[in-house]
N, CA, C, O and the ligand as a Tripos MOL2 file, in Angstrom:
@<TRIPOS>MOLECULE
protein
  289   287    73     0     0
PROTEIN
NO_CHARGES

@<TRIPOS>ATOM
      1 N         -77.8120   15.1650   79.8310 N.3       1 MET1
      2 CA        -77.6090   14.5540   78.5250 C.3       1 MET1
      3 C         -76.8760   13.2370   78.7050 C.2       1 MET1
      4 O         -76.0970   13.0710   79.6430 O.2       1 MET1
      5 N         -77.1300   12.3100   77.8070 N.am      2 GLN2
      6 CA        -76.4780   11.0110   77.8740 C.3       2 GLN2
      7 C         -75.2080   11.0430   77.0200 C.2       2 GLN2
      8 O         -75.2070   11.5320   75.8900 O.2       2 GLN2
      9 N         -74.1490   10.5170   77.5860 N.am      3 ILE3
     10 CA        -72.8720   10.4710   76.8860 C.3       3 ILE3
     11 C         -72.3950    9.0260   76.8910 C.2       3 ILE3
     12 O         -72.5440    8.3140   77.8840 O.2       3 ILE3
     13 N         -71.8250    8.6070   75.7830 N.am      4 ARG4
     14 CA        -71.1890    7.2900   75.7910 C.3       4 ARG4
     15 C         -69.6820    7.5370   75.8230 C.2       4 ARG4
     16 O         -69.1270    8.2230   74.9640 O.2       4 ARG4
     17 N         -69.0470    6.9700   76.8190 N.am      5 CYS5
     18 CA        -67.6220    7.2000   77.0030 C.3       5 CYS5
     19 C         -66.8230    6.6830   75.8010 C.2       5 CYS5
     20 O         -67.0260    5.5640   75.3320 O.2       5 CYS5
     21 N         -65.9260    7.5180   75.3290 N.am      6 ASN6
     22 CA        -65.0840    7.1400   74.1950 C.3       6 ASN6
     23 C         -64.0300    6.1050   74.5670 C.2       6 ASN6
     24 O         -63.4620    5.4450   73.6970 O.2       6 ASN6
     25 N         -63.7750    5.9670   75.8530 N.am      7 HIS7
     26 CA        -62.6830    5.1140   76.3140 C.3       7 HIS7
     27 C         -63.1810    3.7330   76.7350 C.2       7 HIS7
     28 O         -62.6490    2.7130   76.2970 O.2       7 HIS7
     29 N         -64.2290    3.7050   77.6080 N.am      8 CYS8
     30 CA        -64.7160    2.4110   78.0980 C.3       8 CYS8
     31 C         -66.0760    2.0530   77.4840 C.2       8 CYS8
     32 O         -66.5960    0.9610   77.7130 O.2       8 CYS8
     33 N         -66.6420    2.9720   76.7120 N.am      9 HIS9
     34 CA        -67.8960    2.7490   75.9760 C.3       9 HIS9
     35 C         -69.1110    2.5250   76.8610 C.2       9 HIS9
     36 O         -70.1210    1.9790   76.4180 O.2       9 HIS9
     37 N         -69.0070    2.9500   78.1090 N.am     10 LYS10
     38 CA        -70.1720    2.8740   78.9840 C.3      10 LYS10
     39 C         -70.9090    4.2030   78.9530 C.2      10 LYS10
     40 O         -70.2780    5.2560   78.8650 O.2      10 LYS10
     41 N         -72.2460    4.1700   79.0240 N.am     11 PRO11
     42 CA        -72.9920    5.4230   79.0370 C.3      11 PRO11
     43 C         -72.9780    6.0630   80.4170 C.2      11 PRO11
     44 O         -72.9410    5.3800   81.4410 O.2      11 PRO11
     45 N         -73.0070    7.3860   80.4190 N.am     12 PHE12
     46 CA        -73.2040    8.1030   81.6760 C.3      12 PHE12
     47 C         -73.9530    9.3940   81.3750 C.2      12 PHE12
     48 O         -73.9910    9.8580   80.2350 O.2      12 PHE12
     49 N         -74.5480    9.9660   82.4220 N.am     13 ALA13
     50 CA        -75.3830   11.1530   82.2440 C.3      13 ALA13
     51 C         -74.6660   12.3960   82.7560 C.2      13 ALA13
     52 O         -73.9710   12.3660   83.7720 O.2      13 ALA13
     53 N         -74.8540   13.4830   82.0240 N.am     14 LEU14
     54 CA        -74.3730   14.7820   82.4760 C.3      14 LEU14
     55 C         -75.6160   15.5580   82.9220 C.2      14 LEU14
     56 O         -76.5460   15.7580   82.1410 O.2      14 LEU14
     57 N         -75.6200   15.9860   84.1690 N.am     15 ARG15
     58 CA        -76.7940   16.7110   84.6860 C.3      15 ARG15
     59 C         -76.9560   18.0520   83.9780 C.2      15 ARG15
     60 O         -76.0030   18.6270   83.4530 O.2      15 ARG15
     61 N         -78.2080   18.5300   83.9860 N.am     16 LYS16
     62 CA        -78.5030   19.7920   83.3020 C.3      16 LYS16
     63 C         -77.6280   20.9250   83.8140 C.2      16 LYS16
     64 O         -77.1360   21.7330   83.0270 O.2      16 LYS16
     65 N         -77.4300   20.9910   85.1310 N.am     17 GLU17
     66 CA        -76.6260   22.0870   85.6750 C.3      17 GLU17
     67 C         -75.1640   21.9710   85.2450 C.2      17 GLU17
     68 O         -74.4580   22.9730   85.1370 O.2      17 GLU17
     69 N         -74.7160   20.7330   85.0010 N.am     18 GLU18
     70 CA        -73.3500   20.5530   84.5060 C.3      18 GLU18
     71 C         -73.2410   21.0050   83.0510 C.2      18 GLU18
     72 O         -72.2350   21.5770   82.6290 O.2      18 GLU18
     73 N         -74.3040   20.7320   82.3000 N.am     19 VAL19
     74 CA        -74.3440   21.1930   80.8990 C.3      19 VAL19
     75 C         -74.3080   22.7180   80.8670 C.2      19 VAL19
     76 O         -73.5780   23.3070   80.0710 O.2      19 VAL19
     77 N         -75.0940   23.3550   81.7310 N.am     20 PHE20
     78 CA        -75.1030   24.8170   81.8030 C.3      20 PHE20
     79 C         -73.7270   25.3500   82.1980 C.2      20 PHE20
     80 O         -73.2300   26.2990   81.5930 O.2      20 PHE20
     81 N         -73.1230   24.7510   83.1930 N.am     21 ALA21
     82 CA        -71.7990   25.1830   83.6570 C.3      21 ALA21
     83 C         -70.7660   25.0260   82.5410 C.2      21 ALA21
     84 O         -69.8830   25.8660   82.3680 O.2      21 ALA21
     85 N         -70.8940   23.9350   81.7920 N.am     22 ALA22
     86 CA        -69.9820   23.6900   80.6790 C.3      22 ALA22
     87 C         -70.1420   24.7650   79.6030 C.2      22 ALA22
     88 O         -69.1550   25.2660   79.0640 O.2      22 ALA22
     89 N         -71.3870   25.1110   79.2990 N.am     23 LEU23
     90 CA        -71.6400   26.1350   78.2910 C.3      23 LEU23
     91 C         -71.1080   27.4900   78.7440 C.2      23 LEU23
     92 O         -70.5630   28.2460   77.9400 O.2      23 LEU23
     93 N         -71.2660   27.7970   80.0290 N.am     24 GLU24
     94 CA        -70.7270   29.0510   80.5740 C.3      24 GLU24
     95 C         -69.2090   29.0940   80.4430 C.2      24 GLU24
     96 O         -68.6380   30.1120   80.0530 O.2      24 GLU24
     97 N         -68.5660   27.9800   80.7740 N.am     25 ALA25
     98 CA        -67.1010   27.9020   80.7100 C.3      25 ALA25
     99 C         -66.6260   28.0570   79.2660 C.2      25 ALA25
    100 O         -65.6420   28.7450   78.9930 O.2      25 ALA25
    101 N         -67.3350   27.4090   78.3520 N.am     26 ILE26
    102 CA        -66.9840   27.4890   76.9380 C.3      26 ILE26
    103 C         -67.1040   28.9270   76.4400 C.2      26 ILE26
    104 O         -66.2440   29.4340   75.7200 O.2      26 ILE26
    105 N         -68.2080   29.5690   76.8510 N.am     27 GLN27
    106 CA        -68.4570   30.9520   76.4360 C.3      27 GLN27
    107 C         -67.3790   31.8870   76.9860 C.2      27 GLN27
    108 O         -66.8320   32.7130   76.2570 O.2      27 GLN27
    109 N         -67.0820   31.7490   78.2750 N.am     28 GLU28
    110 CA        -66.1600   32.6650   78.9280 C.3      28 GLU28
    111 C         -64.7310   32.4810   78.4600 C.2      28 GLU28
    112 O         -63.9920   33.4530   78.3030 O.2      28 GLU28
    113 N         -64.3390   31.2250   78.2350 N.am     29 GLN29
    114 CA        -62.9530   30.9570   77.8850 C.3      29 GLN29
    115 C         -62.7660   30.7400   76.4000 C.2      29 GLN29
    116 O         -61.6660   30.4420   75.9350 O.2      29 GLN29
    117 N         -63.8480   30.8900   75.6630 N.am     30 ASN30
    118 CA        -63.8120   30.7550   74.2090 C.3      30 ASN30
    119 C         -63.2490   29.3930   73.7870 C.2      30 ASN30
    120 O         -62.3730   29.2950   72.9280 O.2      30 ASN30
    121 N         -63.7860   28.3510   74.4240 N.am     31 LEU31
    122 CA        -63.3470   26.9870   74.1390 C.3      31 LEU31
    123 C         -64.1840   26.3880   73.0130 C.2      31 LEU31
    124 O         -65.2220   26.9330   72.6360 O.2      31 LEU31
    125 N         -63.7240   25.2790   72.4930 N.am     32 HIS32
    126 CA        -64.4920   24.5740   71.4600 C.3      32 HIS32
    127 C         -65.1540   23.3090   71.9900 C.2      32 HIS32
    128 O         -66.0380   22.7420   71.3470 O.2      32 HIS32
    129 N         -64.7260   22.8810   73.1470 N.am     33 HIS33
    130 CA        -65.3260   21.6850   73.7160 C.3      33 HIS33
    131 C         -65.1640   21.7190   75.2290 C.2      33 HIS33
    132 O         -64.4300   22.5370   75.7850 O.2      33 HIS33
    133 N         -65.8710   20.8060   75.8680 N.am     34 TYR34
    134 CA        -65.8250   20.6720   77.3200 C.3      34 TYR34
    135 C         -65.3810   19.2510   77.6350 C.2      34 TYR34
    136 O         -65.7660   18.3090   76.9430 O.2      34 TYR34
    137 N         -64.5780   19.0960   78.6730 N.am     35 ASN35
    138 CA        -64.1610   17.7580   79.0860 C.3      35 ASN35
    139 C         -65.1230   17.2280   80.1460 C.2      35 ASN35
    140 O         -65.1900   17.7430   81.2620 O.2      35 ASN35
    141 N         -65.8600   16.1950   79.7740 N.am     36 ALA36
    142 CA        -66.7510   15.5280   80.7190 C.3      36 ALA36
    143 C         -66.0430   14.2560   81.1880 C.2      36 ALA36
    144 O         -65.6500   13.4190   80.3760 O.2      36 ALA36
    145 N         -65.8900   14.1220   82.4820 N.am     37 TYR37
    146 CA        -65.1510   12.9790   83.0060 C.3      37 TYR37
    147 C         -66.0710   11.7890   83.2410 C.2      37 TYR37
    148 O         -67.0900   11.8950   83.9240 O.2      37 TYR37
    149 N         -65.7010   10.6800   82.6750 N.am     38 CYS38
    150 CA        -66.4660    9.4430   82.8070 C.3      38 CYS38
    151 C         -66.3980    8.9410   84.2480 C.2      38 CYS38
    152 O         -65.3060    8.8220   84.8020 O.2      38 CYS38
    153 N         -67.5520    8.6410   84.8690 N.am     39 PRO39
    154 CA        -67.5380    8.1190   86.2400 C.3      39 PRO39
    155 C         -67.0430    6.6790   86.3200 C.2      39 PRO39
    156 O         -66.7190    6.1990   87.4060 O.2      39 PRO39
    157 N         -66.9830    5.9950   85.2010 N.am     40 HIS40
    158 CA        -66.5600    4.5930   85.2000 C.3      40 HIS40
    159 C         -65.0370    4.4720   85.1140 C.2      40 HIS40
    160 O         -64.4170    3.7480   85.8930 O.2      40 HIS40
    161 N         -64.4430    5.1890   84.1580 N.am     41 CYS41
    162 CA        -62.9970    5.0580   83.9710 C.3      41 CYS41
    163 C         -62.2450    6.3560   84.2780 C.2      41 CYS41
    164 O         -61.0160    6.3910   84.2170 O.2      41 CYS41
    165 N         -62.9920    7.4350   84.6110 N.am     42 ARG42
    166 CA        -62.4030    8.7150   85.0320 C.3      42 ARG42
    167 C         -61.6100    9.4080   83.9300 C.2      42 ARG42
    168 O         -60.7900   10.2780   84.2230 O.2      42 ARG42
    169 N         -61.8300    9.0540   82.7030 N.am     43 ARG43
    170 CA        -61.1260    9.7290   81.6260 C.3      43 ARG43
    171 C         -62.0250   10.7840   81.0040 C.2      43 ARG43
    172 O         -63.2510   10.7160   81.0970 O.2      43 ARG43
    173 N         -61.3840   11.7680   80.3610 N.am     44 ALA44
    174 CA        -62.1260   12.9060   79.8100 C.3      44 ALA44
    175 C         -62.6960   12.5840   78.4320 C.2      44 ALA44
    176 O         -62.0420   11.9770   77.5840 O.2      44 ALA44
    177 N         -63.9400   13.0160   78.2450 N.am     45 ASN45
    178 CA        -64.5890   12.9180   76.9370 C.3      45 ASN45
    179 C         -64.8640   14.3260   76.4460 C.2      45 ASN45
    180 O         -65.4490   15.1410   77.1590 O.2      45 ASN45
    181 N         -64.4420   14.6020   75.2370 N.am     46 ARG46
    182 CA        -64.6720   15.9290   74.6790 C.3      46 ARG46
    183 C         -66.1130   16.0560   74.1890 C.2      46 ARG46
    184 O         -66.5670   15.2930   73.3370 O.2      46 ARG46
    185 N         -66.8160   17.0350   74.7480 N.am     47 ILE47
    186 CA        -68.1810   17.3020   74.3160 C.3      47 ILE47
    187 C         -68.1630   18.6440   73.5850 C.2      47 ILE47
    188 O         -67.7380   19.6520   74.1510 O.2      47 ILE47
    189 N         -68.6110   18.6620   72.3640 N.am     48 SER48
    190 CA        -68.5670   19.9030   71.6030 C.3      48 SER48
    191 C         -69.6410   20.8730   72.0870 C.2      48 SER48
    192 O         -70.6570   20.4810   72.6610 O.2      48 SER48
    193 N         -69.3800   22.1390   71.8340 N.am     49 ARG49
    194 CA        -70.3190   23.1980   72.1800 C.3      49 ARG49
    195 C         -71.6940   22.9320   71.5480 C.2      49 ARG49
    196 O         -72.7300   23.1480   72.1780 O.2      49 ARG49
    197 N         -71.6840   22.4680   70.3140 N.am     50 THR50
    198 CA        -72.9320   22.1870   69.5970 C.3      50 THR50
    199 C         -73.7430   21.1050   70.3070 C.2      50 THR50
    200 O         -74.9570   21.2320   70.4660 O.2      50 THR50
    201 N         -73.0710   20.0530   70.7280 N.am     51 GLU51
    202 CA        -73.7670   18.9710   71.4370 C.3      51 GLU51
    203 C         -74.3750   19.4780   72.7470 C.2      51 GLU51
    204 O         -75.5040   19.1300   73.0950 O.2      51 GLU51
    205 N         -73.6100   20.3070   73.4670 N.am     52 LEU52
    206 CA        -74.1060   20.8630   74.7220 C.3      52 LEU52
    207 C         -75.3210   21.7510   74.4750 C.2      52 LEU52
    208 O         -76.2900   21.7160   75.2340 O.2      52 LEU52
    209 N         -75.2640   22.5370   73.4210 N.am     53 GLN53
    210 CA        -76.3780   23.4380   73.1280 C.3      53 GLN53
    211 C         -77.6250   22.6540   72.7200 C.2      53 GLN53
    212 O         -78.7450   23.0750   73.0080 O.2      53 GLN53
    213 N         -77.4350   21.5200   72.0550 N.am     54 HIS54
    214 CA        -78.5770   20.6650   71.7200 C.3      54 HIS54
    215 C         -79.2020   20.0810   72.9830 C.2      54 HIS54
    216 O         -80.4150   19.8910   73.0640 O.2      54 HIS54
    217 N         -78.3420   19.7990   73.9720 N.am     55 ALA55
    218 CA        -78.8210   19.2200   75.2230 C.3      55 ALA55
    219 C         -79.5140   20.2580   76.0990 C.2      55 ALA55
    220 O         -80.3670   19.9150   76.9180 O.2      55 ALA55
    221 N         -79.1490   21.5240   75.9270 N.am     56 ALA56
    222 CA        -79.7260   22.5940   76.7450 C.3      56 ALA56
    223 C         -80.1050   23.7770   75.8570 C.2      56 ALA56
    224 O         -79.4930   24.8410   75.9520 O.2      56 ALA56
    225 N         -81.1090   23.6020   74.9930 N.am     57 PRO57
    226 CA        -81.4610   24.6610   74.0380 C.3      57 PRO57
    227 C         -81.9930   25.9180   74.7230 C.2      57 PRO57
    228 O         -81.9940   26.9970   74.1300 O.2      57 PRO57
    229 N         -82.4420   25.7780   75.9650 N.am     58 GLU58
    230 CA        -82.9650   26.9410   76.6860 C.3      58 GLU58
    231 C         -81.8650   27.7820   77.3180 C.2      58 GLU58
    232 O         -82.1250   28.8630   77.8470 O.2      58 GLU58
    233 N         -80.6210   27.2750   77.2600 N.am     59 TRP59
    234 CA        -79.5230   28.0140   77.8690 C.3      59 TRP59
    235 C         -79.2430   29.3070   77.1100 C.2      59 TRP59
    236 O         -79.1720   29.3360   75.8810 O.2      59 TRP59
    237 N         -79.0880   30.3650   77.8830 N.am     60 LYS60
    238 CA        -78.6930   31.6440   77.3010 C.3      60 LYS60
    239 C         -77.4710   32.1370   78.0440 C.2      60 LYS60
    240 O         -77.3970   32.0530   79.2700 O.2      60 LYS60
    241 N         -76.5270   32.6440   77.3050 N.am     61 SER61
    242 CA        -75.3440   33.1930   77.9480 C.3      61 SER61
    243 C         -75.7150   34.3950   78.7970 C.2      61 SER61
    244 O         -76.6340   35.1450   78.4690 O.2      61 SER61
    245 N         -74.9830   34.5690   79.9020 N.am     62 ALA62
    246 CA        -75.1510   35.7540   80.7260 C.3      62 ALA62
    247 C         -74.7940   36.9910   79.9190 C.2      62 ALA62
    248 O         -75.3760   38.0610   80.1010 O.2      62 ALA62
    249 N         -73.8400   36.8290   79.0350 N.am     63 LYS63
    250 CA        -73.4680   37.9190   78.1300 C.3      63 LYS63
    251 C         -74.2440   37.7500   76.8320 C.2      63 LYS63
    252 O         -74.2080   36.6840   76.2180 O.2      63 LYS63
    253 N         -74.9260   38.7690   76.4240 N.am     64 GLN64
    254 CA        -75.7680   38.6520   75.2480 C.3      64 GLN64
    255 C         -75.0760   39.1450   73.9790 C.2      64 GLN64
    256 O         -75.7080   39.2250   72.9250 O.2      64 GLN64
    257 N         -73.7890   39.4770   74.0660 N.am     65 GLU65
    258 CA        -73.1440   40.0490   72.8920 C.3      65 GLU65
    259 C         -72.9080   39.0050   71.8020 C.2      65 GLU65
    260 O         -72.6230   37.8400   72.0770 O.2      65 GLU65
    261 N         -73.0330   39.4520   70.5910 N.am     66 ASP66
    262 CA        -72.8050   38.5920   69.4430 C.3      66 ASP66
    263 C         -71.3630   38.7830   69.0040 C.2      66 ASP66
    264 O         -70.9830   39.8400   68.5020 O.2      66 ASP66
    265 N         -70.5650   37.7350   69.2040 N.am     67 VAL67
    266 CA        -69.1350   37.8270   68.9460 C.3      67 VAL67
    267 C         -68.8490   38.0870   67.4710 C.2      67 VAL67
    268 O         -67.8900   38.7740   67.1190 O.2      67 VAL67
    269 N         -69.7020   37.5210   66.6150 N.am     68 SER68
    270 CA        -69.4480   37.6380   65.1710 C.3      68 SER68
    271 C         -69.5970   39.0590   64.6580 C.2      68 SER68
    272 O         -69.0920   39.3860   63.5830 O.2      68 SER68
    273 N         -70.2990   39.9280   65.4300 N.am     69 SER69
    274 CA        -70.4950   41.3030   64.9640 C.3      69 SER69
    275 C         -69.3950   42.2440   65.4260 C.2      69 SER69
    276 O         -69.3940   43.4260   65.0810 O.2      69 SER69
    277 N         -68.4540   41.7130   66.2120 N.am     70 LYS70
    278 CA        -67.3470   42.5470   66.6920 C.3      70 LYS70
    279 C         -66.4060   42.9150   65.5560 C.2      70 LYS70
    280 O         -66.1170   42.0760   64.7030 O.2      70 LYS70
    281 N         -65.9230   44.1520   65.5270 N.am     71 PRO71
    282 CA        -64.9070   44.4890   64.5180 C.3      71 PRO71
    283 C         -63.6000   43.7800   64.8200 C.2      71 PRO71
    284 O         -63.2820   43.5590   65.9890 O.2      71 PRO71
    285 N         -62.8620   43.4290   63.8370 N.am     72 ALA72
    286 CA        -61.6390   42.6500   63.9930 C.3      72 ALA72
    287 C         -60.5240   43.4640   64.6440 C.2      72 ALA72
    288 O         -59.4240   42.9500   64.8470 O.2      72 ALA72
    289 ZN        -65.2300    5.6040   80.5840 Zn       73 ZN73
@<TRIPOS>BOND
     1     1     2 1
     2     2     3 1
     3     3     4 2
     4     3     5 am
     5     5     6 1
     6     6     7 1
     7     7     8 2
     8     7     9 am
     9     9    10 1
    10    10    11 1
    11    11    12 2
    12    11    13 am
    13    13    14 1
    14    14    15 1
    15    15    16 2
    16    15    17 am
    17    17    18 1
    18    18    19 1
    19    19    20 2
    20    19    21 am
    21    21    22 1
    22    22    23 1
    23    23    24 2
    24    23    25 am
    25    25    26 1
    26    26    27 1
    27    27    28 2
    28    27    29 am
    29    29    30 1
    30    30    31 1
    31    31    32 2
    32    31    33 am
    33    33    34 1
    34    34    35 1
    35    35    36 2
    36    35    37 am
    37    37    38 1
    38    38    39 1
    39    39    40 2
    40    39    41 am
    41    41    42 1
    42    42    43 1
    43    43    44 2
    44    43    45 am
    45    45    46 1
    46    46    47 1
    47    47    48 2
    48    47    49 am
    49    49    50 1
    50    50    51 1
    51    51    52 2
    52    51    53 am
    53    53    54 1
    54    54    55 1
    55    55    56 2
    56    55    57 am
    57    57    58 1
    58    58    59 1
    59    59    60 2
    60    59    61 am
    61    61    62 1
    62    62    63 1
    63    63    64 2
    64    63    65 am
    65    65    66 1
    66    66    67 1
    67    67    68 2
    68    67    69 am
    69    69    70 1
    70    70    71 1
    71    71    72 2
    72    71    73 am
    73    73    74 1
    74    74    75 1
    75    75    76 2
    76    75    77 am
    77    77    78 1
    78    78    79 1
    79    79    80 2
    80    79    81 am
    81    81    82 1
    82    82    83 1
    83    83    84 2
    84    83    85 am
    85    85    86 1
    86    86    87 1
    87    87    88 2
    88    87    89 am
    89    89    90 1
    90    90    91 1
    91    91    92 2
    92    91    93 am
    93    93    94 1
    94    94    95 1
    95    95    96 2
    96    95    97 am
    97    97    98 1
    98    98    99 1
    99    99   100 2
   100    99   101 am
   101   101   102 1
   102   102   103 1
   103   103   104 2
   104   103   105 am
   105   105   106 1
   106   106   107 1
   107   107   108 2
   108   107   109 am
   109   109   110 1
   110   110   111 1
   111   111   112 2
   112   111   113 am
   113   113   114 1
   114   114   115 1
   115   115   116 2
   116   115   117 am
   117   117   118 1
   118   118   119 1
   119   119   120 2
   120   119   121 am
   121   121   122 1
   122   122   123 1
   123   123   124 2
   124   123   125 am
   125   125   126 1
   126   126   127 1
   127   127   128 2
   128   127   129 am
   129   129   130 1
   130   130   131 1
   131   131   132 2
   132   131   133 am
   133   133   134 1
   134   134   135 1
   135   135   136 2
   136   135   137 am
   137   137   138 1
   138   138   139 1
   139   139   140 2
   140   139   141 am
   141   141   142 1
   142   142   143 1
   143   143   144 2
   144   143   145 am
   145   145   146 1
   146   146   147 1
   147   147   148 2
   148   147   149 am
   149   149   150 1
   150   150   151 1
   151   151   152 2
   152   151   153 am
   153   153   154 1
   154   154   155 1
   155   155   156 2
   156   155   157 am
   157   157   158 1
   158   158   159 1
   159   159   160 2
   160   159   161 am
   161   161   162 1
   162   162   163 1
   163   163   164 2
   164   163   165 am
   165   165   166 1
   166   166   167 1
   167   167   168 2
   168   167   169 am
   169   169   170 1
   170   170   171 1
   171   171   172 2
   172   171   173 am
   173   173   174 1
   174   174   175 1
   175   175   176 2
   176   175   177 am
   177   177   178 1
   178   178   179 1
   179   179   180 2
   180   179   181 am
   181   181   182 1
   182   182   183 1
   183   183   184 2
   184   183   185 am
   185   185   186 1
   186   186   187 1
   187   187   188 2
   188   187   189 am
   189   189   190 1
   190   190   191 1
   191   191   192 2
   192   191   193 am
   193   193   194 1
   194   194   195 1
   195   195   196 2
   196   195   197 am
   197   197   198 1
   198   198   199 1
   199   199   200 2
   200   199   201 am
   201   201   202 1
   202   202   203 1
   203   203   204 2
   204   203   205 am
   205   205   206 1
   206   206   207 1
   207   207   208 2
   208   207   209 am
   209   209   210 1
   210   210   211 1
   211   211   212 2
   212   211   213 am
   213   213   214 1
   214   214   215 1
   215   215   216 2
   216   215   217 am
   217   217   218 1
   218   218   219 1
   219   219   220 2
   220   219   221 am
   221   221   222 1
   222   222   223 1
   223   223   224 2
   224   223   225 am
   225   225   226 1
   226   226   227 1
   227   227   228 2
   228   227   229 am
   229   229   230 1
   230   230   231 1
   231   231   232 2
   232   231   233 am
   233   233   234 1
   234   234   235 1
   235   235   236 2
   236   235   237 am
   237   237   238 1
   238   238   239 1
   239   239   240 2
   240   239   241 am
   241   241   242 1
   242   242   243 1
   243   243   244 2
   244   243   245 am
   245   245   246 1
   246   246   247 1
   247   247   248 2
   248   247   249 am
   249   249   250 1
   250   250   251 1
   251   251   252 2
   252   251   253 am
   253   253   254 1
   254   254   255 1
   255   255   256 2
   256   255   257 am
   257   257   258 1
   258   258   259 1
   259   259   260 2
   260   259   261 am
   261   261   262 1
   262   262   263 1
   263   263   264 2
   264   263   265 am
   265   265   266 1
   266   266   267 1
   267   267   268 2
   268   267   269 am
   269   269   270 1
   270   270   271 1
   271   271   272 2
   272   271   273 am
   273   273   274 1
   274   274   275 1
   275   275   276 2
   276   275   277 am
   277   277   278 1
   278   278   279 1
   279   279   280 2
   280   279   281 am
   281   281   282 1
   282   282   283 1
   283   283   284 2
   284   283   285 am
   285   285   286 1
   286   286   287 1
   287   287   288 2
@<TRIPOS>SUBSTRUCTURE
     1 MET1         2 RESIDUE 1 A MET
     2 GLN2         6 RESIDUE 1 A GLN
     3 ILE3        10 RESIDUE 1 A ILE
     4 ARG4        14 RESIDUE 1 A ARG
     5 CYS5        18 RESIDUE 1 A CYS
     6 ASN6        22 RESIDUE 1 A ASN
     7 HIS7        26 RESIDUE 1 A HIS
     8 CYS8        30 RESIDUE 1 A CYS
     9 HIS9        34 RESIDUE 1 A HIS
    10 LYS10       38 RESIDUE 1 A LYS
    11 PRO11       42 RESIDUE 1 A PRO
    12 PHE12       46 RESIDUE 1 A PHE
    13 ALA13       50 RESIDUE 1 A ALA
    14 LEU14       54 RESIDUE 1 A LEU
    15 ARG15       58 RESIDUE 1 A ARG
    16 LYS16       62 RESIDUE 1 A LYS
    17 GLU17       66 RESIDUE 1 A GLU
    18 GLU18       70 RESIDUE 1 A GLU
    19 VAL19       74 RESIDUE 1 A VAL
    20 PHE20       78 RESIDUE 1 A PHE
    21 ALA21       82 RESIDUE 1 A ALA
    22 ALA22       86 RESIDUE 1 A ALA
    23 LEU23       90 RESIDUE 1 A LEU
    24 GLU24       94 RESIDUE 1 A GLU
    25 ALA25       98 RESIDUE 1 A ALA
    26 ILE26      102 RESIDUE 1 A ILE
    27 GLN27      106 RESIDUE 1 A GLN
    28 GLU28      110 RESIDUE 1 A GLU
    29 GLN29      114 RESIDUE 1 A GLN
    30 ASN30      118 RESIDUE 1 A ASN
    31 LEU31      122 RESIDUE 1 A LEU
    32 HIS32      126 RESIDUE 1 A HIS
    33 HIS33      130 RESIDUE 1 A HIS
    34 TYR34      134 RESIDUE 1 A TYR
    35 ASN35      138 RESIDUE 1 A ASN
    36 ALA36      142 RESIDUE 1 A ALA
    37 TYR37      146 RESIDUE 1 A TYR
    38 CYS38      150 RESIDUE 1 A CYS
    39 PRO39      154 RESIDUE 1 A PRO
    40 HIS40      158 RESIDUE 1 A HIS
    41 CYS41      162 RESIDUE 1 A CYS
    42 ARG42      166 RESIDUE 1 A ARG
    43 ARG43      170 RESIDUE 1 A ARG
    44 ALA44      174 RESIDUE 1 A ALA
    45 ASN45      178 RESIDUE 1 A ASN
    46 ARG46      182 RESIDUE 1 A ARG
    47 ILE47      186 RESIDUE 1 A ILE
    48 SER48      190 RESIDUE 1 A SER
    49 ARG49      194 RESIDUE 1 A ARG
    50 THR50      198 RESIDUE 1 A THR
    51 GLU51      202 RESIDUE 1 A GLU
    52 LEU52      206 RESIDUE 1 A LEU
    53 GLN53      210 RESIDUE 1 A GLN
    54 HIS54      214 RESIDUE 1 A HIS
    55 ALA55      218 RESIDUE 1 A ALA
    56 ALA56      222 RESIDUE 1 A ALA
    57 PRO57      226 RESIDUE 1 A PRO
    58 GLU58      230 RESIDUE 1 A GLU
    59 TRP59      234 RESIDUE 1 A TRP
    60 LYS60      238 RESIDUE 1 A LYS
    61 SER61      242 RESIDUE 1 A SER
    62 ALA62      246 RESIDUE 1 A ALA
    63 LYS63      250 RESIDUE 1 A LYS
    64 GLN64      254 RESIDUE 1 A GLN
    65 GLU65      258 RESIDUE 1 A GLU
    66 ASP66      262 RESIDUE 1 A ASP
    67 VAL67      266 RESIDUE 1 A VAL
    68 SER68      270 RESIDUE 1 A SER
    69 SER69      274 RESIDUE 1 A SER
    70 LYS70      278 RESIDUE 1 A LYS
    71 PRO71      282 RESIDUE 1 A PRO
    72 ALA72      286 RESIDUE 1 A ALA
    73 ZN73       289 GROUP 0 **** ****
């Protein structure tokens, strides 16, 4: 996926396997975003789970459980 750095405004690409790894990390750690580091200025850009899922719609979690159906 293409990302435009929030800090230096240069575009950079996140490889598909990085998108998958990010989605796995988000799922496992129950995060809301992933930090993608800009190769130009080395600063972190927050990528939301939704953006990652749009970039990798074929991604499926290793865990198939639906969190919303869990009892509180
Ligand atoms: Zn940058």
